[in-house]
Legacy VTK file of the C-alpha trace (Angstrom):
# vtk DataFile Version 3.0
C-alpha trace
ASCII
DATASET POLYDATA
POINTS 692 float
119.747 34.975 32.813
117.160 36.867 30.774
118.243 35.104 27.648
118.028 31.845 29.467
114.512 32.556 30.618
113.390 33.609 27.176
114.912 30.507 25.694
113.110 28.404 28.217
109.843 30.218 27.699
110.102 29.858 23.959
108.346 26.524 24.433
104.663 27.164 23.734
103.555 25.091 26.706
105.612 27.028 29.295
104.067 30.157 30.698
106.467 31.145 33.569
109.882 30.333 35.192
111.006 30.816 38.813
114.751 30.494 39.768
115.787 30.004 43.399
119.229 29.753 45.077
119.526 28.551 48.574
115.775 29.018 48.845
115.962 32.642 47.823
114.089 33.847 44.724
116.652 35.045 42.289
114.642 35.834 39.217
111.641 34.858 37.152
109.853 35.539 33.850
106.215 35.261 32.722
104.926 34.875 29.188
101.835 37.067 29.004
100.525 36.007 25.601
100.272 32.611 24.030
99.955 34.013 20.521
102.604 33.841 17.889
104.230 37.060 19.229
104.421 36.527 23.026
105.662 39.222 25.445
107.866 38.429 28.347
107.786 40.139 31.709
110.468 39.958 34.403
109.050 38.828 37.734
110.119 40.478 40.959
108.358 37.809 42.985
107.790 34.137 42.401
105.016 33.170 39.922
102.133 31.381 41.494
99.185 29.503 39.899
95.824 31.183 40.411
93.224 29.082 42.185
90.782 29.440 39.251
93.361 28.340 36.688
92.598 24.684 35.900
94.828 24.413 32.833
98.280 25.430 34.386
100.587 22.924 36.072
104.010 23.191 37.743
107.242 21.192 37.608
110.594 21.787 39.364
114.196 20.631 39.130
117.626 21.222 40.715
120.387 23.257 39.048
123.867 21.558 39.047
127.258 23.123 38.517
130.405 20.934 38.729
128.168 18.268 40.136
127.030 20.538 42.886
123.522 21.841 43.425
123.579 25.541 43.055
119.843 26.263 42.837
116.233 25.302 42.009
114.152 26.081 38.959
110.308 25.993 38.773
108.666 25.623 35.368
104.964 26.487 34.886
103.209 24.937 31.864
99.663 25.085 30.443
97.554 22.359 28.735
95.332 24.886 27.016
97.591 25.155 24.043
97.474 21.412 23.470
93.736 21.342 23.982
93.302 24.251 21.575
95.439 22.490 19.024
93.500 19.272 19.524
90.219 21.189 19.203
91.436 22.994 16.136
92.641 19.790 14.549
89.326 18.134 15.385
87.442 20.953 13.715
89.602 20.603 10.692
89.063 16.861 10.561
85.281 17.198 11.025
85.082 19.903 8.401
87.060 17.702 6.074
84.752 14.768 6.744
81.641 16.948 6.207
82.948 18.188 2.919
83.810 14.660 1.847
80.375 13.375 2.988
78.578 16.197 1.176
80.488 15.414 -1.942
79.647 11.741 -1.567
75.936 12.548 -0.938
75.889 14.922 -3.864
77.378 12.272 -6.061
74.930 9.651 -4.780
71.984 12.084 -5.201
72.827 12.798 -8.815
73.191 9.120 -9.495
70.003 8.270 -7.498
68.060 11.101 -9.132
68.943 9.718 -12.478
68.282 6.081 -11.694
65.383 6.194 -9.155
63.859 9.586 -8.301
63.194 10.716 -11.833
61.506 7.431 -12.754
59.387 7.600 -9.583
58.460 11.240 -10.262
57.609 10.239 -13.807
55.442 7.449 -12.393
53.709 9.957 -10.109
53.144 12.339 -13.022
51.605 9.585 -15.131
49.437 8.486 -12.179
48.166 12.037 -11.701
47.446 12.372 -15.414
45.480 9.101 -15.383
43.579 10.168 -12.283
42.592 13.506 -13.839
41.737 12.220 -17.304
40.480 8.735 -16.271
42.261 7.521 -19.376
43.466 4.075 -18.418
45.086 3.478 -21.825
48.122 5.638 -20.860
51.322 3.646 -20.188
54.842 4.414 -18.924
57.702 3.603 -21.283
59.409 0.322 -20.371
62.902 0.485 -18.857
65.600 -2.080 -18.232
65.415 -5.082 -15.965
66.536 -3.222 -12.847
64.267 -2.440 -9.909
62.788 0.615 -11.677
62.070 -1.456 -14.761
60.287 -4.061 -12.644
58.282 -1.254 -10.993
57.335 0.180 -14.416
56.289 -3.260 -15.667
54.176 -3.813 -12.549
52.580 -0.376 -12.957
51.705 -1.094 -16.594
50.263 -4.506 -15.637
48.165 -2.815 -12.966
46.893 -0.339 -15.576
46.001 -3.248 -17.853
43.873 -4.772 -15.094
42.299 -1.422 -14.231
41.515 -0.732 -17.882
39.975 -4.167 -18.238
37.867 -3.693 -15.120
36.910 -0.175 -16.199
35.740 -1.499 -19.550
33.764 -4.218 -17.758
32.349 -1.617 -15.340
31.348 0.688 -18.190
29.749 -2.246 -19.953
27.925 -3.267 -16.768
26.825 0.344 -16.161
25.559 0.575 -19.713
23.656 -2.701 -19.324
22.357 -1.538 -15.939
21.228 1.764 -17.433
19.541 -0.082 -20.284
17.864 -2.374 -17.742
16.791 0.655 -15.689
15.391 2.355 -18.793
13.636 -0.886 -19.760
12.263 -1.260 -16.225
11.116 2.376 -16.209
9.478 1.855 -19.581
7.773 -1.308 -18.337
6.650 0.373 -15.103
5.527 3.514 -16.911
3.725 1.445 -19.542
1.743 -0.442 -16.935
-1.870 0.651 -16.502
-1.521 0.160 -12.742
-0.643 3.125 -10.548
2.761 2.330 -9.002
4.181 4.499 -6.219
7.304 3.631 -4.221
8.137 5.377 -0.950
10.730 4.911 1.789
10.210 4.139 5.478
9.362 7.807 6.112
6.743 7.715 3.323
8.835 9.969 1.072
8.114 9.203 -2.577
10.993 7.600 -4.504
9.164 6.436 -7.629
6.061 7.691 -9.431
4.999 6.106 -12.718
3.043 7.661 -15.568
-0.230 6.049 -14.478
0.155 7.730 -11.073
0.827 11.064 -12.777
-2.230 10.663 -15.035
-4.606 9.536 -12.293
-3.513 11.866 -9.474
-2.585 14.797 -11.719
0.919 15.368 -10.318
3.995 14.897 -12.498
6.957 12.675 -11.678
9.219 15.669 -11.017
6.671 17.253 -8.690
6.085 14.029 -6.729
9.613 12.694 -6.158
10.929 13.570 -2.706
7.536 14.714 -1.426
5.520 13.111 1.446
3.157 10.431 0.153
0.193 11.392 2.321
0.197 15.020 1.136
0.850 14.170 -2.506
-1.767 11.409 -2.701
-4.220 12.222 0.118
-6.674 9.503 -0.931
-4.091 6.973 0.374
-4.199 8.481 3.879
-6.574 5.691 4.996
-3.742 3.144 4.528
-1.193 4.975 6.716
-1.350 2.537 9.653
-1.190 -0.491 7.367
1.737 1.135 5.508
3.784 1.129 8.720
2.620 -2.415 9.507
3.814 -3.659 6.097
7.280 -2.186 6.723
7.508 -3.933 10.111
6.062 -7.317 9.138
7.269 -7.495 5.506
3.833 -8.952 4.670
1.812 -7.425 1.788
-1.670 -6.024 2.411
-4.449 -6.171 -0.189
-7.733 -4.279 -0.438
-10.474 -5.125 -2.914
-13.144 -3.017 -4.573
-11.920 0.226 -3.033
-13.487 3.524 -4.048
-11.926 6.982 -3.906
-13.646 10.325 -3.620
-13.588 12.642 -6.632
-12.908 9.688 -8.928
-14.796 9.093 -12.147
-13.699 5.467 -12.040
-15.690 2.934 -10.036
-13.560 0.368 -8.223
-9.895 -0.276 -7.467
-7.785 -3.034 -5.977
-5.032 -1.593 -3.764
-1.943 -3.572 -2.716
0.886 -2.531 -0.386
4.098 -4.484 -1.106
7.156 -4.309 1.194
10.311 -3.237 -0.620
12.723 -6.193 -0.699
16.475 -5.570 -0.485
19.358 -5.344 1.951
19.256 -2.104 3.868
16.130 -0.962 2.002
12.922 -0.165 3.807
9.821 1.108 2.141
6.595 0.173 0.398
5.351 -0.044 -3.164
1.714 0.986 -3.547
-0.087 -0.574 -6.495
-3.556 0.611 -7.535
-5.445 -1.343 -10.214
-8.576 -0.053 -11.892
-10.971 -3.013 -11.856
-14.061 -1.107 -12.950
-14.196 -2.899 -16.299
-13.636 -6.283 -14.632
-16.336 -5.444 -12.108
-18.693 -4.532 -14.925
-17.984 -7.809 -16.723
-18.347 -9.708 -13.458
-21.676 -7.967 -12.880
-22.784 -8.892 -16.388
-21.698 -12.466 -15.753
-23.706 -12.576 -12.539
-26.636 -10.969 -14.297
-26.551 -13.548 -17.081
-26.448 -16.337 -14.523
-29.249 -14.715 -12.520
-31.430 -14.541 -15.612
-30.709 -18.221 -16.199
-31.974 -18.922 -12.657
-35.009 -16.685 -13.171
-35.781 -18.446 -16.436
-35.573 -21.804 -14.708
-37.892 -20.543 -11.934
-40.321 -18.786 -14.270
-42.647 -21.765 -14.672
-42.918 -22.309 -10.925
-43.400 -18.589 -10.254
-46.164 -18.414 -12.892
-47.841 -21.421 -11.275
-47.629 -19.806 -7.834
-48.812 -16.467 -9.237
-51.845 -18.128 -10.751
-52.622 -19.659 -7.357
-52.462 -16.173 -5.865
-54.787 -14.795 -8.532
-57.349 -17.466 -7.674
-57.898 -15.769 -4.302
-58.345 -12.347 -5.927
-60.325 -13.324 -9.050
-62.406 -15.894 -7.208
-63.388 -13.495 -4.421
-64.236 -10.735 -6.898
-66.352 -13.134 -9.004
-68.388 -14.165 -5.962
-68.955 -10.531 -4.930
-69.930 -9.571 -8.490
-72.320 -12.570 -8.727
-74.053 -11.643 -5.478
-74.412 -8.017 -6.594
-75.793 -9.005 -10.012
-78.223 -11.501 -8.466
-79.298 -9.103 -5.738
-78.199 -11.689 -3.205
-77.538 -10.285 0.231
-73.888 -9.541 1.111
-73.220 -9.849 4.771
-70.583 -7.662 6.354
-68.695 -10.732 7.604
-68.595 -12.195 4.082
-67.343 -8.924 2.604
-64.666 -8.675 5.327
-63.591 -12.248 4.618
-63.384 -11.651 0.842
-61.355 -8.478 1.473
-58.925 -10.376 3.731
-58.479 -13.089 1.107
-57.831 -10.547 -1.637
-55.498 -8.470 0.563
-53.417 -11.493 1.558
-53.291 -12.659 -2.047
-52.273 -9.168 -3.189
-49.515 -8.947 -0.579
-48.274 -12.371 -1.601
-48.301 -11.351 -5.266
-46.478 -8.136 -4.367
-43.783 -10.098 -2.532
-43.387 -12.448 -5.488
-43.012 -9.588 -7.963
-40.592 -7.733 -5.680
-38.532 -10.866 -5.218
-38.456 -11.595 -8.925
-37.404 -7.988 -9.615
-34.668 -8.227 -6.998
-33.329 -11.433 -8.536
-33.436 -10.178 -12.112
-32.264 -6.620 -11.419
-28.695 -5.621 -12.248
-27.397 -3.641 -9.292
-24.271 -2.593 -7.455
-23.164 -4.329 -4.263
-25.386 -2.963 -1.500
-24.530 -4.192 1.995
-27.002 -4.161 4.862
-27.685 -6.039 8.086
-29.986 -8.969 7.354
-31.111 -12.204 8.965
-29.919 -15.295 7.100
-32.997 -17.166 8.311
-35.211 -14.896 6.220
-32.985 -15.233 3.145
-33.101 -19.020 3.409
-36.879 -19.010 3.846
-37.267 -16.819 0.738
-35.165 -19.267 -1.295
-37.035 -22.292 0.095
-40.339 -20.626 -0.849
-39.144 -20.034 -4.424
-37.790 -23.555 -4.762
-40.907 -25.140 -3.255
-43.090 -23.397 -5.850
-40.709 -24.268 -8.688
-39.216 -27.723 -8.128
-41.081 -30.916 -8.935
-43.069 -32.335 -6.059
-40.893 -35.473 -5.996
-38.111 -33.323 -4.573
-38.447 -32.812 -0.847
-36.974 -29.668 0.701
-35.985 -29.873 4.343
-34.455 -27.177 6.484
-32.903 -26.806 9.906
-32.638 -23.226 11.114
-31.692 -21.761 14.511
-34.328 -20.139 16.688
-32.280 -16.944 17.072
-31.468 -14.274 14.487
-28.518 -14.989 12.214
-27.349 -11.431 11.525
-24.825 -10.797 8.752
-23.663 -7.714 6.840
-24.263 -8.705 3.210
-25.993 -7.905 -0.052
-29.269 -9.765 0.486
-29.999 -10.280 -3.187
-26.550 -11.681 -3.935
-26.662 -14.160 -1.030
-30.113 -15.269 -2.236
-28.565 -15.755 -5.670
-25.804 -17.948 -4.173
-28.311 -20.176 -2.371
-30.628 -20.296 -5.366
-27.747 -21.355 -7.648
-26.734 -24.166 -5.306
-30.336 -25.299 -4.801
-30.935 -25.381 -8.563
-27.703 -27.372 -9.039
-28.879 -29.826 -6.379
-32.311 -30.059 -8.025
-30.717 -30.802 -11.404
-28.434 -33.423 -9.815
-31.539 -35.235 -8.548
-33.632 -34.831 -11.742
-32.055 -33.822 -15.071
-28.855 -35.774 -14.476
-30.716 -38.949 -13.520
-32.921 -41.347 -15.370
-36.482 -40.042 -15.306
-37.549 -43.094 -13.340
-35.134 -42.204 -10.517
-35.783 -38.451 -10.558
-36.343 -37.840 -6.875
-34.455 -36.904 -3.759
-34.167 -34.561 -0.824
-32.613 -31.123 -0.617
-31.377 -30.241 2.880
-30.658 -26.627 3.859
-29.167 -26.041 7.314
-27.823 -22.995 9.131
-25.364 -23.331 12.025
-23.375 -21.037 14.267
-19.648 -21.819 13.903
-16.989 -20.824 16.452
-13.596 -21.641 14.827
-11.112 -23.776 16.753
-7.645 -25.096 15.887
-9.046 -27.977 13.879
-11.298 -25.594 11.942
-8.309 -23.354 11.159
-6.254 -26.317 9.956
-9.054 -27.481 7.632
-9.953 -23.972 6.426
-6.741 -21.998 5.913
-8.691 -19.104 4.392
-10.427 -18.487 7.727
-9.728 -14.966 8.993
-10.218 -15.716 12.696
-13.849 -14.632 12.850
-17.067 -16.307 13.938
-19.123 -17.597 11.047
-22.589 -18.697 10.050
-22.386 -21.902 8.015
-25.091 -22.533 5.414
-25.071 -26.105 4.112
-26.919 -27.082 0.935
-26.940 -30.881 0.599
-28.585 -32.921 -2.134
-28.998 -36.656 -2.661
-28.169 -36.446 -6.343
-25.654 -38.140 -8.635
-22.598 -36.584 -6.962
-19.216 -35.937 -8.576
-15.914 -37.776 -8.875
-12.625 -36.183 -7.713
-11.712 -34.940 -11.194
-14.977 -33.031 -11.651
-14.980 -31.897 -8.023
-11.593 -30.198 -8.556
-13.121 -28.092 -11.365
-16.481 -27.352 -9.797
-15.782 -23.593 -9.407
-14.171 -23.151 -12.853
-16.077 -20.782 -15.175
-18.235 -22.511 -17.803
-17.508 -25.969 -16.386
-20.645 -28.067 -16.101
-21.394 -31.756 -15.583
-24.844 -31.299 -17.110
-25.745 -32.154 -20.663
-25.045 -29.565 -23.324
-27.681 -26.843 -23.314
-28.817 -27.643 -19.771
-26.578 -25.076 -18.049
-24.010 -22.334 -18.591
-21.485 -23.609 -16.046
-21.536 -20.252 -14.254
-23.675 -21.040 -11.197
-20.947 -22.228 -8.832
-18.418 -19.703 -10.225
-20.742 -16.807 -9.471
-21.540 -18.247 -6.040
-17.821 -18.577 -5.222
-17.068 -14.978 -6.272
-20.027 -13.541 -4.354
-19.074 -15.353 -1.144
-15.461 -14.140 -1.466
-16.691 -10.569 -1.945
-18.420 -10.920 1.421
-15.134 -11.999 3.118
-16.422 -15.549 3.368
-15.430 -18.821 1.786
-17.095 -21.884 0.351
-16.126 -25.556 0.215
-17.707 -28.635 -1.308
-17.816 -32.361 -0.604
-19.217 -34.912 -3.014
-19.483 -38.654 -3.537
-20.742 -40.374 -6.646
-24.310 -41.692 -6.331
-24.534 -40.296 -2.791
-24.801 -36.559 -3.245
-23.063 -33.210 -2.891
-22.792 -30.757 -0.008
-21.834 -27.093 -0.393
-20.823 -25.290 2.809
-20.928 -21.501 2.771
-19.171 -19.606 5.572
-20.208 -15.968 6.077
-18.759 -13.767 8.890
-21.243 -13.060 11.680
-22.295 -9.533 12.430
-21.434 -9.025 16.095
-23.303 -5.805 16.784
-26.852 -4.626 16.462
-27.902 -2.599 13.447
-28.847 0.821 14.752
-28.426 2.598 11.412
-31.958 1.780 10.275
-34.895 1.913 12.636
-37.988 -0.091 11.781
-40.935 2.141 11.056
-44.447 1.076 11.896
-46.521 0.229 8.811
-49.951 0.485 10.383
-50.013 4.256 10.952
-51.883 6.576 8.563
-50.248 10.028 8.499
-52.804 12.751 7.983
-52.077 15.975 6.151
-53.547 18.839 4.128
-52.883 20.809 0.981
-52.855 20.213 -2.768
-51.027 17.168 -4.193
-50.325 16.750 -7.925
-50.515 13.050 -8.926
-48.736 12.291 -12.225
-49.244 8.767 -13.659
-50.263 7.382 -17.054
-52.286 4.527 -15.474
-55.864 5.526 -14.649
-56.181 2.835 -11.984
-53.102 4.148 -10.193
-54.414 7.738 -10.354
-57.755 6.644 -8.981
-56.221 4.663 -6.097
-53.803 7.504 -5.281
-56.715 9.993 -5.154
-58.729 7.763 -2.805
-55.722 7.251 -0.496
-54.654 10.918 -0.446
-58.170 12.240 0.065
-58.586 9.757 2.925
-55.429 11.277 4.424
-56.845 14.796 4.159
-55.184 16.089 0.961
-56.724 17.692 -2.158
-55.674 16.065 -5.444
-55.254 17.113 -9.078
-54.169 14.728 -11.863
-51.850 14.648 -14.878
-51.695 11.738 -17.370
-48.217 12.465 -18.735
-45.159 14.647 -18.207
-46.209 17.527 -20.489
-49.609 17.886 -18.801
-47.888 17.689 -15.387
-45.507 20.560 -16.227
-48.398 22.704 -17.485
-50.465 22.085 -14.333
-47.472 22.722 -12.095
-46.683 26.017 -13.868
-50.273 27.118 -13.276
-50.703 25.938 -9.669
-47.142 25.621 -8.266
-47.798 28.193 -5.548
-50.614 25.992 -4.147
-49.070 22.544 -4.779
-47.408 21.174 -1.628
-45.941 18.025 -3.252
-45.905 15.973 -6.452
-46.380 12.176 -6.674
-44.446 11.572 -9.903
-44.325 8.337 -11.942
-40.909 7.369 -13.281
-41.939 5.994 -16.690
-44.578 7.917 -18.720
-45.304 8.887 -22.322
-44.196 12.239 -23.811
-41.947 13.135 -20.885
-40.377 10.663 -18.461
-40.182 11.423 -14.776
-36.624 12.780 -14.898
-37.353 15.365 -17.602
-40.616 16.330 -15.898
-38.851 16.922 -12.592
-36.107 19.038 -14.199
-38.720 21.329 -15.782
-40.687 21.574 -12.520
-37.506 22.488 -10.668
-36.827 25.262 -13.169
-40.248 26.695 -12.221
-39.828 26.214 -8.450
-36.387 25.165 -7.169
-37.951 24.033 -3.848
-40.510 21.672 -5.403
-41.052 18.533 -3.284
-41.362 15.376 -5.372
-42.066 11.779 -4.311
-40.939 9.515 -7.151
-42.847 6.256 -7.778
-42.173 3.270 -10.007
-43.179 -0.331 -10.480
-39.439 -1.155 -10.718
-37.119 -1.457 -7.750
-34.845 1.380 -6.779
-32.222 1.043 -9.539
-29.609 3.295 -11.120
-32.264 5.233 -13.085
-34.092 6.080 -9.874
-30.821 6.933 -8.133
-29.938 9.338 -10.953
-33.194 11.272 -10.421
-32.781 11.252 -6.630
-29.351 12.852 -7.035
-30.975 15.742 -8.875
-32.896 16.636 -5.712
-36.000 14.445 -5.600
-36.950 14.057 -1.940
-38.076 10.418 -1.826
-39.034 7.205 -3.614
-41.924 4.738 -3.181
-42.314 1.498 -5.075
-45.607 0.340 -6.531
-47.887 -1.126 -5.433
-48.288 1.049 -2.380
-50.841 1.068 0.412
-52.473 3.884 2.340
-49.948 3.278 5.110
-46.688 3.497 3.201
-47.880 6.222 0.776
-49.097 8.449 3.617
-45.844 7.788 5.491
-43.612 8.552 2.469
-45.509 11.777 1.720
-45.340 12.823 5.363
-41.549 12.254 5.353
-40.888 14.620 2.444
-43.296 17.268 3.776
-41.977 17.019 7.346
-38.306 15.887 7.087
-37.524 17.042 10.629
-40.083 14.561 12.012
-38.586 11.787 9.885
-35.016 12.388 11.110
-36.214 12.557 14.718
-38.039 9.218 14.396
-35.159 7.632 12.554
LINES 1 693
692 0 1 2 3 4 5 6 7 8 9 10 11 12 13 14 15 16 17 18 19 20 21 22 23 24 25 26 27 28 29 30 31 32 33 34 35 36 37 38 39 40 41 42 43 44 45 46 47 48 49 50 51 52 53 54 55 56 57 58 59 60 61 62 63 64 65 66 67 68 69 70 71 72 73 74 75 76 77 78 79 80 81 82 83 84 85 86 87 88 89 90 91 92 93 94 95 96 97 98 99 100 101 102 103 104 105 106 107 108 109 110 111 112 113 114 115 116 117 118 119 120 121 122 123 124 125 126 127 128 129 130 131 132 133 134 135 136 137 138 139 140 141 142 143 144 145 146 147 148 149 150 151 152 153 154 155 156 157 158 159 160 161 162 163 164 165 166 167 168 169 170 171 172 173 174 175 176 177 178 179 180 181 182 183 184 185 186 187 188 189 190 191 192 193 194 195 196 197 198 199 200 201 202 203 204 205 206 207 208 209 210 211 212 213 214 215 216 217 218 219 220 221 222 223 224 225 226 227 228 229 230 231 232 233 234 235 236 237 238 239 240 241 242 243 244 245 246 247 248 249 250 251 252 253 254 255 256 257 258 259 260 261 262 263 264 265 266 267 268 269 270 271 272 273 274 275 276 277 278 279 280 281 282 283 284 285 286 287 288 289 290 291 292 293 294 295 296 297 298 299 300 301 302 303 304 305 306 307 308 309 310 311 312 313 314 315 316 317 318 319 320 321 322 323 324 325 326 327 328 329 330 331 332 333 334 335 336 337 338 339 340 341 342 343 344 345 346 347 348 349 350 351 352 353 354 355 356 357 358 359 360 361 362 363 364 365 366 367 368 369 370 371 372 373 374 375 376 377 378 379 380 381 382 383 384 385 386 387 388 389 390 391 392 393 394 395 396 397 398 399 400 401 402 403 404 405 406 407 408 409 410 411 412 413 414 415 416 417 418 419 420 421 422 423 424 425 426 427 428 429 430 431 432 433 434 435 436 437 438 439 440 441 442 443 444 445 446 447 448 449 450 451 452 453 454 455 456 457 458 459 460 461 462 463 464 465 466 467 468 469 470 471 472 473 474 475 476 477 478 479 480 481 482 483 484 485 486 487 488 489 490 491 492 493 494 495 496 497 498 499 500 501 502 503 504 505 506 507 508 509 510 511 512 513 514 515 516 517 518 519 520 521 522 523 524 525 526 527 528 529 530 531 532 533 534 535 536 537 538 539 540 541 542 543 544 545 546 547 548 549 550 551 552 553 554 555 556 557 558 559 560 561 562 563 564 565 566 567 568 569 570 571 572 573 574 575 576 577 578 579 580 581 582 583 584 585 586 587 588 589 590 591 592 593 594 595 596 597 598 599 600 601 602 603 604 605 606 607 608 609 610 611 612 613 614 615 616 617 618 619 620 621 622 623 624 625 626 627 628 629 630 631 632 633 634 635 636 637 638 639 640 641 642 643 644 645 646 647 648 649 650 651 652 653 654 655 656 657 658 659 660 661 662 663 664 665 666 667 668 669 670 671 672 673 674 675 676 677 678 679 680 681 682 683 684 685 686 687 688 689 690 691
């Protein structure tokens, strides 16, 4: 039975056997190990499957002997062995597949590495070399016509394009650099100061002219704030920001800067043009030489006008002298003939001579003002008075067959102008009108009327449309209209051109209207002209009105005699002037000593400077002129008080002496009123400033 059981259990799947006979357990055997060397154990009780054993199953069958059932056998089997075998076989299969796959991958890798990876790595190496060296002439060696070969060909074609573009870029950069150098050379060669700055007013460009004028080099200026680097431009700060916003340039004419040896500048603020660029270019042009030439041009034209007026002025001056010479001759005759001179007659003769003298003084002053070369000097004046002065000159100069009519407003026509220059404008236009009615006509027809009118103009839309140069202000319009020969359209178009003239050769310089046009523009005004042949010509001058009241200069009364005391040194080479000065000063309460020239004046001042309260010093004298005399007096007493006098108007020579420290200036001829007032002002400056 044991042998039978062992034989049965020899099957790897069987783990136990139970044998029963007539329901009674006869015997059984259990296989305790499923390894190759199992051990068998005899069972004394039937084998049963544990409840936790999910791999063991049971089968049973009857035992026959001679066709009779003699017993029952139970066979217990396990699936674990099969499952383990399946698992083991699966592991073997998988391992086999992995090994085969690895071998396949390894084979593919070696083949791929040779055919694809190495070429790609080579391509990457070449790309890195090109990137580092920026040498676009490097190429990869061509391969076959496979995919790698196509890639290599494409890469080389790309390099060809890049090299071509790089060569074009280098060429463009070289041309751009040459253009930049050329532009820098042009900008740096320009005499104009050119400064570029961004929207924050940080300097981005600074040319050589800027470095020379401001005294700061290009390297020191770039990147610095404009207003600190060039403080004289601080006045344009608000307009700088306005130019950036509006993109509209701003221009300023005849500007002056402190601490500058140069006279005048034109300043322009240009907006920087360009996408994404905001900033301003500041251009400063030195126009001092142009201004000097323009002044000389005006002076030449003025002297032409003075020359034309000279005959009329001489005639009027002779009429003035009649009152003086005639009155003196009557007085002298009565004295010589012992005829009685009544007080009323003497008073009348004195009035005649005084009025004639004042008229002569005005004529001389006016002639000096017209002929004098001077800088632009703006003040608040009444256009009515300017027009009356011009009418008076023209009336005394023009032929009597020329009528002069005027229409002036009853109120003041205040403007802020250079009085002499506006007189010159009107005089030029009046002379042109006079010539159009006389010189340019047959002598038989030499007559006409000159109309001068002054009107208050309030611009409206129609005015703006007709006068585009109008700056939106209120204007005074001066019209000068003649009834002369007129001009055709061709000549009218050239009327303001320099040296253009419709007069016969030698009858005019062609500068009158040019000078008038420039002067009016300098005063922020404008001028237009209308003309018709054989009818006449009308010039309209528009000058901005002065809206306020001039409180900078207070009128001083001329009928007050200021008394004083002390010693006054009178220095003048004219005996008549010394005599008159002594009479006036003694009448005012002063003591007087005289000097005939500068050397004598210095000697007297050195001797008596402790007693001398003031010096009345002539500008032009023999031996030493007024300037040299004053310098020597100042070396003796640095606090010397000098009143400078001259028959000339207050010009640059007088200004030069005043800058040295001279206290005041009086123009000859002077009266007891203005001489006593001028002397009082330098002796008592506190009183003068209080009154003023």
